[in-house]
N, C-alpha and C positions, 0 to 999 in steps of 0.2 A: 470729760477729760477728769472724773474727781477721782481721787486718790485718799487714801486715809493715811495717816501715821504709822508706821510700826513699833513697839517697843525699839526704848531707844538702848537698852543692855542687850549686847550681841545678840540683834536678831535673825541674824543669820545661825546661831545657833538650832532657828526652833524648823527649819527645814533644810533638808538634803544639800538643796547647791546653795545653801549658805555654808553648810556643815563644809562642804566637798570648795569651797575657796579659801574660805579661811585656812584648812589644812594646806592649802597650795600656797599660802602666805608664810605659812611657819615655816613652811619646808626652804622657802627659799631664804627668810631670817638665817633657817641654823646654816647653807652653805655659803652665804656672803661672803668676798674674802677678807682675811682679820691678819694681813699680809705685817704690819706692824707687833701686834701684838703674841702674831706665832714666832718671831723672829725674837723677841722678849722670850717666851718661853723657852725657844729654842737654847738660846744662852745661856739662863739659868738651870738647864739639864746640866750643859756644858760642866756649869760651874757643881752640879751632884756628882757628874762622873769625876770629875777629878779630886773632889775629898775622898770619895769611897776607893781612889784609883791607889791614893797618897795612903789614905787611915786602912784600906782593906785588900785588896786586891784591881791591881792591873789590867788584866784579861780579862777578867769579870767586867769589869768599869766600861772597856773598849766597845763588847759584846752589847752592853744593854746601851752605849751612846748609839752606836751604829743601827740598832733599831730604833731610835727616836730619827736617826738621821734619815732612814726610810721613810719613816711615815711622816718627817715635817715637809721630803720632798714632794710625798703623795699628795699631803695634802696642800700644799702650799705651788705646784707645777702643774700638776693633772687634778683641776678641782672636777664634780658630779659635774657632771651636763643635767640642766634638765631639760625634758620635753616641753614644746610651746605649737601647739597650745597644751593646755592636760586633760587626760579624760578620767574617766574612774579609773581603771585598769592602769594606765601607765603613773599616776600616781603613788598606785600601791608600789609598783616596781620601785620605782624611784624612793618611794621611804623606806625597802626592803630595802636597798643599795647604798643611803645614805646608814642606816641601824649598821650594817656589816664596817663601811669604811670608818665610823662612829669607833667599833667594837674596835678593828685592829688600830684604832690610833692610842688608844687609849688602853690595852692590855698592853702595848710596849711599853708604856708609860709603868704601869703595873707589873712588868716583870723583874723591876727593878726590885719588889719584895721577894723575888728566889736569886736572880742574882747579884743582890749585891747585897745581903741577908748574911750576916758573919757570927756564927753559933757560938763561939769562944769570946766574943765583946758583945754584953748584954748594953751597954750606955751607945753601941751603933746599931743594935740591933731598935732601941728606942728611938735614938734619933733619925734612923729609917721610918719607923712606923710614923711619926712624928711629920716628916716631911710627906709623906705620901697620904695623908690626910689632908692635912694643908695643901698639896695638890687637884684632891677629893673639894676642897670645898673650895679653889679659884677659879676650878674649870669645870664645877658642876652647871653656872647658869650661865657661859660662856662657849661649849663646846657643842652644845644643840641646842632646839628649842621643840623638838619632838621628842614628847615622853619616852614612847619604846628605848628610842636611840639612847636618851641620856642617861636613864637608868640601867642600862646595860653596862655603858662606860663607865658609870660610878664601882655599880660591880663588880667589871674586871680590871680596874683598876684597885680596888679595896682586898679584892678575895685574897691575891699570890701572898699580900707580907701578912694578911690576917690566918691565911692556909697555916703557912712555912712558922707564923709565930708562935700559934698554937700547937705545931709539932715537935720546933728544935728551938725554940724561942726559952729564954728565960723566963721566969714569974711573973717577974716586971712586966715582959713581953705579952707574956698570956694576959695580963689586965688590959694593956693598950689592943691586944688584939679584940677583945671581948665589946672593949667600949668601939673600937673597928666595926663590930658587926651591927652596935646599935646605931654609931653614927649611920653605915649605908641605908638603913631601917628609916631615920629620921631624914635622909636625903632621899631620898625615892618619894616621901610625903610630900617633902620641900619640893620638890623641882615637880610634881603633878600641880600642886595647890601653883606654882608659878606660872605654869603652863596655861589651866584655866583664867587666871587673871589677864596673862597674853591674849590668850583665844578670844578673850570678855572685849581689850581695847584692841585687837585690830577691827571684831565683829562690830564694834562702835565707830573706827575708820571706816570702814566699806561700807557701816549701812549711810554713815555720813555723804561717803562718796557715791552711792548709789540715789541718795538722794537730792544732792548735789546735777548727778547727772540728769534725775530726773525733770529737776528743775531747769537745767539746761532745754531739755530733750520738748518739753512742756511749753519756756518759750518762743522755741525753735516751730515748733509746731504753731502756735498761737498768731508766733508774725506769719506764718503762710499762710495761716486758715484770715488771717488780716488782709493781705497780699491779697490771696483766691476772690474774698469777700470786694472787693478793690475793683479788682478783675472786673468781677460780676458786676458791680453797678454801675460800672463803668461802660462795661457791652449794653446792658441796660439799659443806663442813659441814651446813650446812643440809638439805639432800635424805638427808643419810644421813643426819641425827639422825631424822629424821619414821619412816622403819620401825624402826628401833632403836627409837626412842619406842613404837610401836606394837604391835611383838614383848614388852618389856615389860609394857605394859599388858593383854595382851591374856593374857599368861603368868599375869599374877595372877590378871586375871578367871577363866581355865581352875582357878587353883589352887583362889579360892573355891567355882568352880561343884563341883569334886570334891570338895571338904571339906564342904560342903555336900548333897551327892547329887545334881546337879542331873538330870535326863534324856536321855539318850540324844543326843534332834536339838541341845538347846542346846548340849552340850558340842562336836558334831561343828560346827556353825555360828562357833565358837571354835575351836578349833581351822582351819577354813576359812580363816579371816581370820588366824591368825597365817602361816598358808602364805602368803597371800598380799603380806604383810607382808616375808616373805621372801626371796618371788621379786621384788619389790622392788628389795629391799636387795642381791642376785645380778646384776641388773640394771643398776643403780645400778655396783656394782664391777665389774661387765665391762668397758663403756662406759669407766668411770675407764683400766680398764690397756689397755684398747685406745689410749686419747687417749697412757697416758705412750708404750708403745711404739711408735705412732704418731712420737712428740716426739724420741723414743729411737733412730729409724732401727734400732731392734731385728730388721726385718722386710728384707734386701734387693731391690729391687726384681728379678724376673729375668722381661724380656719373654718372653712368646711366645704365638703364631696363639692365638687365643679364640676358638670356634665361638660367637654370641652366640646363636643360636638355641636349641640346648638349655640354655646358660645362663639364658636367659628361663624358659623353660620349666620349667626345676626352683624356680628365683624364685617362679613363679607357681600350682605345685602345694604348694609351702613355706607359701604364705599360706592357703590355704585356701579353702575355702566357696567356690571360682569363683565369686571374687568379680576377679580379675587375668586377664587376659585377654592375649595376645602377639600382636604384628603385623610379623615377622620374617620378609627372604629365608631361603631355606636356607644361601646362598652368602655370609653375614655373617659376616666371622671380623674382629674386629677384635687389634691389636700392641697388648699391656697386656700388664701383672703379673696374674695370673688372679688371685691371691687376695686382691689390693689392688681388683678392679674388681668382685670377689665383694661384696665388705664397702662395696662405695658403690653397686653398686646392691641389695643389698639395706636397706641403713638408704634407702633413696629408695624401697623398695616400702614398708617398715615404715610409714616416716610417712605414704605415699598410704594407705595402708589404718585406720590410726588416724584421720585428718582425715575419714575422707570414712564419715559414718554409712551414707548408701547409696549407692547408684549402685558403677559398677565405676572398677576402674582398669586402665588397658589401659598394656602394655609395647610402644612401635613403636621399630622400627630402619627407617632408608631410608639410600640411598645416596646419596655429594656427591661434587662432585669438586671437589676443591682444587689452587692452581698447586705445591704436596707431592706430588700423585699423588690415588688416590682414599682416600674416609673413612666412616663409617659414622656417621648420627645418631641417638646413644640420647636416647628419653626415655621418661619416666615420666608418664603422663596422667593426671587423677586430676579426679573431680567431686564435690570436696570443698568444705570452705567458704573457700577460699579465702584469699587472702594483698592485704589493701591494700596499695598501693603502697609506703610509707614506712615498712612494715616489712619490705621485701622481703633487705633487707641485714643487716636484726639476728636476722633467722631462723636463719642460719649461725654467729650466736655460741653459745657457751658457756650452757648453762641459757636458753636464750631457744625459750620455747613462747608464739607469737602467741595459739591456738585453746586453750588452757589453763589460764585465770587462777587456775583456783583449783588448781592445780598436783595434779591427782590422776594419784596414783601410778601408776594401771593405765594412763593415756596416754604417759607414758614421763618423761624428765626434762629434754627439752632436750639432748641431747646430739647426735642420732642426725646429723642436718644440720652440727654443729659437727665431726662425725667425717666425714662426704660433706668437708666443706671441707680439711682437714686432708690425708687420701687424696689427693682431688683434684691438692692442690700437688704431692704427690710424684710420683704420673703425670703430673703436668703437663696437664694437662686443666682446662676452664673451664667451671664448671657454672655456666648460665644457670636464670633464673627468669621464665617470664609466668603473671602472676593477677590477679584479683578476688577484692573480696569476693561469695560465694554462685556464682561459676562455677569453680570449681575451680583447680589450678594444671598448672602444666606443668615440669619439669624435666630438662634437656636437657644433652645434652655429646657433644662428637665424638670420635671413636678414630677416629686412623690406621688404614690399612687392611693385616692383615700381609703378608708377602712371602709371594710363591708359595713358596718353598721354608725356609718360617721352621716349627722347630720349632712342637707344637702341645702345647698344652696339655691336663695328661690330666684326664677326666671326674672331677667330685666324686664322694664315695663315696655310694651312696645313703646315706640315714637307714637304720637299723636298728631296726625296730618293737622298741618295748621288756617286755621280756619281764617282768611283774608277776603279777598274778593268776591268766593260762593256766598258768603254770609254778608249781608248791609242791617248797620247796625241801627238801630233806633234812634232819629234826631228826637236830641232832649234828654238821651240818658242822664242822669243823674250822678256825677261820681265824684266820691272826696277824693280828696288828694291831701296827703299831707305828708310834707317833704321839707323838711330844714335849710336842704340849699338852694336856693331863689332860685340860680340858671338852672335846674333840672327842675325844678319847679315850674319853671315859666317856662321853659319845653314839652313837661306833661302837660299842660296848660293850653298849651299854645296846636300841640299834636290832637291836643280831643276837642277842641273848636275846631280845628280843621273836617275832623271825624263830623263835624255839628252834633258832637254833643254838649252835655253842662257840665264843666266843673267845678266844683267847688273847692280851694287851694286852702291850704291852710301851715302857720309852719312848725306847731307845737301838737301835742295831743291833747293837751287845755285846752286852747285854743278851739280846737275841731268841737270837743267836748262840748264846749258852753254856746258856741255860736252855730254849728251845723245844724240841719233840721234834719236830722236825724230820717225819720219818715217819710222825708220826699228823698234817699238816695238809694240809690241803685248798684252801686259797686261801691266799695272802698279801697284804696290802695295805700298801704302802710309801709311810712318807713323806716326800717328798728331802730336805729339809734336814730333816736330823737330829744332833744335837750327839754329838761323838765323830768321831773318826777316817775313819768311813765313811757313805757319806751312804747315801742310800735304793734309788740306782744301782747301786750298789757293792754293799749289802746283796742286792736284784734278784738280781745278778751271782751271787752266792756260794752263795743262795739255790738259783737254775735250775745250778750245779755239782752241787750236792751232792740235791740232787731234782731231775730233767728234765723231770718230771711234774707239777709245784708247779705250781696259777695262780699269777700275779702279776699284781699291779694295781698302777702307783707312782700315788701319791694326793700332788695339790701347787697350793697357786695359782697356781705357774710354770710350768704347762703350755702350753709353745708350740710351735709346726712341729717344731723339732729334736726335741723329748723327743719326739713323738708317733710321726715317725719312728722314733729308736729302739727305740720301742717298739713298733712293730712289726714292724720287722725281726727285733726279741727274742722275739716270738710274746707279749706282755704286753700291759695294758691301762694307758690312758691315764686318769685322773680329775682332772677339774682341782675344787679348790674353788673355792666352798661342794658339796661333791656332794649329787643331788638322792638322795632312796632307792630312786628308781625306775634309774636309771642304776646303780646298786651292787649293786639286786637283779637286774637284769640281768645284770650281770658272774657274780654267785655265779652264778644260774641256766647261765650259758655254763659256766661253768667245770665245774660237776657234771652238765652232756648231756657235755664232753669225756671228765669221771672218769668217768663211766659206758659211750662207744664205745669205751674202751683196754680 
């Protein structure tokens, strides 16, 4: 929500929209009601008419005051109506109408220069000329603020007496007429300058109003964002406490079962419940971390050509059970960030599988022709429970689950589609939804086709089978554990001892380098965030220099793509916390096999 401050002097004139707004405001000011002023002007005109009726001609004075009465009634009781809202065309039409009305008003006053002009009385001629010049000076800045209308009004007010004075007037009147010409030119210039200053003031006021509205809008947006964050963290706090509470309760149950000598199947059931709660907690923390990374734009987009058929086939294979099928042309290649696109599709597939108790899920791709070129329509279709029309917008919200009112943690936390919404916004795609209760759902979006010469995304690495019970660990395998969190360190040490390994646990890199016998080590598990001058990566680099054959694994909750690339380049492993025992076991088995092969 960053903004820059515009120049303070009539910033609106710098762009068409601002100029348009100023012109609209000028026109509104020009037609505003002026009842008291109008009445005072009419009474003065009546005085002028009475004076010349007495000194010159009653009939001519009556004709002139009749014209003044007509235009005064027009202006006082039949004001100009402005369109609301203005458009460019309606503004131009309104300006022309205002100019004509102003011209009629001042022409009626200016006709005094003809109707009240007495050719035989030089004194009356001079009096009339001076009175009309005085009218010009008094009304030039009140009759209108629209420059063309004001300049026309000045011209029509003075032109009749100037022309008549030059044609029929005495020598003194001819001089006054010439002065009138100069006065007309001077008033034109003054009117233009006054209008420019008025437009600058209006621009300043509009700019101030715009800044105030922007500030209020920003404040409202900030308050709304704060309320959304509060709701998000409140929901996250609720869902985080659920598995934490389950873990605490199941741990107490397990303690009592062990104290009471419960049978192995009973203990195994409790351990399985603990594992499910831990998996639910890990799934939620991973999704919260992903949302945080998306909103922080931690992973910059790198559009590449993404072959869609192998990507969808891989997602279908990972879903398992043969429930997900793919229908995609072999030449379908989209243009998008490969990692973000995979996340979008993975979340859509996962959502479709979870809410389709029976039936299949279809991943379909079709070609489309658009004005901007060729595109691919990607759809995830399921035959599941469906979504009512009034809930379809809500499913993309945070912690929203239409088909899981009981908040079953095994069916997710309502963040999958929220992640899809955020990723789609980054990718510039619009995810649509067609659904009806009991008739399944179709989530779809369009991807632009990749240019012919675009770089192709590298295929995702195939999932490695986990080495578990199939490969036994050698008893006494020496494992260095550098972990500053005492609870995690104790848990890792206990698990390694359960596997009959020999853990060496230290709380910092400096302590490990000073006390550990590197020659006796087989594997090193290094937490990245460590106290002191050396973090886990620096420690791993030193360990590798001192013992190149040492198998090293970085362990952290902050394992990102950059860390994974670094680990791959150095030949290390990267384990994201919370580390699953099977993942850790697989790393240790690989290290053992690599050591035995040397």
